[in-house]
C-alpha positions in Angstrom: 0.0 0.0 0.0 0.9 3.6 -0.4 -0.2 6.6 1.7 0.6 10.2 0.9 -1.6 13.3 1.2 0.1 14.8 -1.9 -1.7 13.5 -5.1 1.4 13.9 -7.3 3.6 12.0 -4.9 1.0 9.3 -4.6 0.8 9.0 -8.4 4.6 8.8 -8.8 4.9 6.0 -6.2 2.1 4.1 -8.0 4.1 4.2 -11.2 7.2 3.0 -9.3 5.2 0.0 -7.9 3.9 -0.9 -11.4 7.4 -0.9 -12.7 8.7 -3.2 -10.0 8.0 -6.9 -10.9 8.0 -8.3 -7.3 5.5 -5.6 -6.0 1.7 -5.6 -6.4 -0.2 -2.5 -5.4 -3.0 -3.3 -3.0 -4.2 0.3 -2.6 -3.2 3.9 -2.4 -4.6 6.4 0.1 -4.5 10.1 1.0 -4.6 9.7 4.8 -3.3 7.5 7.6 -6.9 6.8 8.8 -7.9 5.5 5.4 -5.0 3.1 5.5 -5.9 1.8 9.0 -9.4 1.1 7.8 -8.2 -0.7 4.7 -5.8 -2.8 6.6 -8.6 -4.3 8.7 -9.8 -6.4 5.8 -6.7 -6.5 3.6 -3.3 -6.8 5.4 -0.2 -6.0 3.4 3.5 -6.8 3.7 4.9 -3.3 2.9 3.6 0.3 3.2 5.3 3.3 1.5 4.3 6.0 4.0 4.5 9.8 4.0 5.2 11.3 7.4 3.7 14.8 7.5 0.0 14.2 7.0 -3.1 15.8 8.7 -4.7 14.1 11.6 -2.4 11.1 12.1 1.2 11.4 10.9 3.2 8.6 9.4 5.3 7.9 12.5 2.1 7.6 14.6 0.6 5.4 11.9 3.6 3.1 11.9 3.1 2.3 15.6 -0.5 1.1 14.9 0.3 -1.2 12.0 -0.1 -5.0 12.2 3.1 -6.8 13.2 3.6 -8.3 9.8 3.6 -4.9 7.9 6.9 -3.2 7.3 7.3 0.5 6.4 9.4 2.6 4.0 9.0 6.3 4.9 8.9 8.9 2.1 9.1 12.5 3.2 10.5 15.9 2.3 12.0 16.4 5.7 15.1 14.8 7.2 14.2 15.8 10.7 12.3 12.5 11.2 15.2 10.2 10.4 15.9 9.2 14.0 12.2 8.6 14.7 12.0 6.5 11.6 14.9 4.4 12.7 13.3 3.8 16.1 10.1 2.4 14.7 12.0 -0.2 12.7 11.5 1.3 9.2 13.0 -0.6 6.3 14.2 2.6 4.8 13.8 6.4 4.9 13.6 8.1 1.5 13.7 11.9 1.0 11.5 13.5 -1.6 11.8 13.8 -4.5 12.3 10.0 -4.6 14.0 8.6 -7.6 13.1 5.1 -8.9 16.6 3.9 -8.1 16.1 4.8 -4.4 12.6 3.3 -4.4 13.9 0.1 -5.9 16.7 -0.2 -3.4 14.2 0.2 -0.5 11.8 -2.3 -2.0 14.7 -4.8 -2.4 15.6 -4.4 1.2 12.1 -5.2 2.2 12.0 -8.2 -0.1 15.3 -9.5 1.3 13.8 -9.2 4.8 10.7 -11.2 4.0 12.7 -13.8 2.1 15.0 -14.2 5.1 12.0 -14.4 7.5 10.3 -17.0 5.3 13.4 -19.1 5.1 13.8 -19.1 8.8 10.1 -20.2 9.3 10.4 -22.9 6.7 13.6 -24.3 8.2 12.4 -24.2 11.8 11.4 -27.5 13.4 8.0 -27.7 15.2 9.6 -27.1 18.6 8.3 -24.0 20.3 11.3 -23.9 22.6 14.0 -24.1 20.0 16.9 -21.8 21.0 17.3 -18.8 18.6 20.4 -18.9 16.3 20.3 -15.2 15.3 19.0 -11.7 16.3 17.6 -8.9 14.2 18.9 -5.4 15.1 18.3 -2.0 13.7 21.3 -0.5 11.9 21.6 2.3 9.3 17.8 2.7 8.9 17.4 -1.0 8.2 17.2 -4.4 10.0 20.2 -6.7 9.9 20.2 -10.3 11.0 23.3 -11.4 13.0 24.1 -15.0 13.7 24.7 -15.5 17.4 27.6 -17.8 16.7 29.5 -14.9 14.9 29.4 -12.5 17.9 32.6 -12.1 19.8 31.6 -9.3 22.2 29.2 -6.3 22.5 30.1 -3.0 24.0 27.8 -0.2 25.1 28.3 3.4 23.8 25.7 5.6 25.5 22.6 5.2 23.3 24.3 2.7 21.0 25.8 -0.7 21.1 28.8 -2.0 19.1 28.5 -5.6 18.1 31.9 -7.1 17.1 31.8 -10.1 14.8 34.2 -12.9 14.1 36.0 -12.4 10.8 34.5 -8.9 10.3 36.8 -5.8 10.4 33.9 -3.4 11.1 31.5 -3.8 14.0 27.7 -3.4 13.6 26.3 -0.3 15.3 22.7 -0.3 16.6 20.6 2.4 18.3 19.7 0.6 21.5 21.0 0.2 25.1 23.2 -2.6 26.2 20.6 -3.7 28.7 18.0 -4.0 25.9 20.2 -6.1 23.7 21.2 -8.3 26.7 17.5 -9.1 27.0 17.4 -10.5 23.5 20.3 -12.8 23.9 19.8 -16.4 25.0 20.5 -16.9 28.7 23.7 -18.7 29.5 25.3 -18.2 26.0 26.5 -14.7 26.7 27.8 -13.1 29.9 28.3 -9.6 31.0 31.9 -9.0 32.2 31.7 -5.3 32.7 29.0 -2.6 32.9 29.9 -1.8 29.3 30.7 -5.2 27.8 29.1 -8.6 27.1 31.1 -11.5 25.7 30.4 -14.9 24.3 32.5 -17.2 26.5 32.8 -19.9 23.8 34.7 -17.4 21.7 37.2 -16.5 24.4 40.7 -17.9 23.6 43.0 -15.6 25.6 42.6 -13.6 28.8 45.2 -11.9 30.9 44.6 -11.1 34.5 41.7 -8.6 34.3 41.2 -8.5 30.6 39.8 -10.7 27.8 41.9 -10.5 24.6 40.3 -10.4 21.1 43.1 -9.6 18.7 44.1 -6.1 19.5 41.1 -5.5 21.7 41.3 -5.9 25.4 38.0 -6.3 27.2 38.1 -5.4 31.0 36.6 -7.9 33.5 35.2 -6.0 36.5 35.1 -7.5 40.0 31.3 -7.5 40.0 31.2 -9.9 37.0 34.4 -11.9 37.5 32.8 -14.9 39.1 29.9 -15.2 36.6 32.5 -15.1 33.8 34.7 -17.8 35.2 31.6 -19.9 35.9 30.6 -19.6 32.3 34.1 -20.7 31.2 34.0 -23.7 33.5 30.6 -24.7 32.2 32.1 -24.9 28.7 35.1 -26.9 29.9 37.5 -24.0 29.4 40.1 -24.1 32.2 42.1 -20.9 32.8 45.9 -21.3 33.0 47.4 -19.9 36.1 
């Protein structure tokens, strides 16, 4: 679906949808309230959504959408970028939107649904199966990260830095370390400092009060020392004196 209170913008996006083979237009609307009414009887996967609209704006609308509907924001104002990031938008496009930008955003949405569908198809019928990955918000999109690839996570005020095995650049996500800790399976990751979480199975070297990952040295604070060594012991890793 598309929603925009500007008729010309609405018409342009309709043409873009028609030109994109993997998209099918379910409806286009001039207000957020009209979209909510339409979604009651006809749910959709993706909504291209203007932000500044009378009555209910696009950010407010995005918080009322069904869980299965993803959003690409289209707006003439960049002041809403952070808000768009916080409501899990697939992308944030500034008007005038070119077809290349539209297609890139649509492909990001397609990749997300294909990835989600593959996970559901591969999942065994066990409700309590442990998760093997997490989805985090990064650079106005959602990125799936395999838990087995995570070395450590550090907290940077409102952000977290997720350092991955074999990757030179970490993944940055706008969330607190505490929030991310709640997404991680209990027992697999352990906090070693108020600003650091590590995956004990990835620890190969530690020296006195620090865990060593290449050139990075992760401090182990006294408050978390025992929990860290308990986690190492549970995985049959015995520290050398």
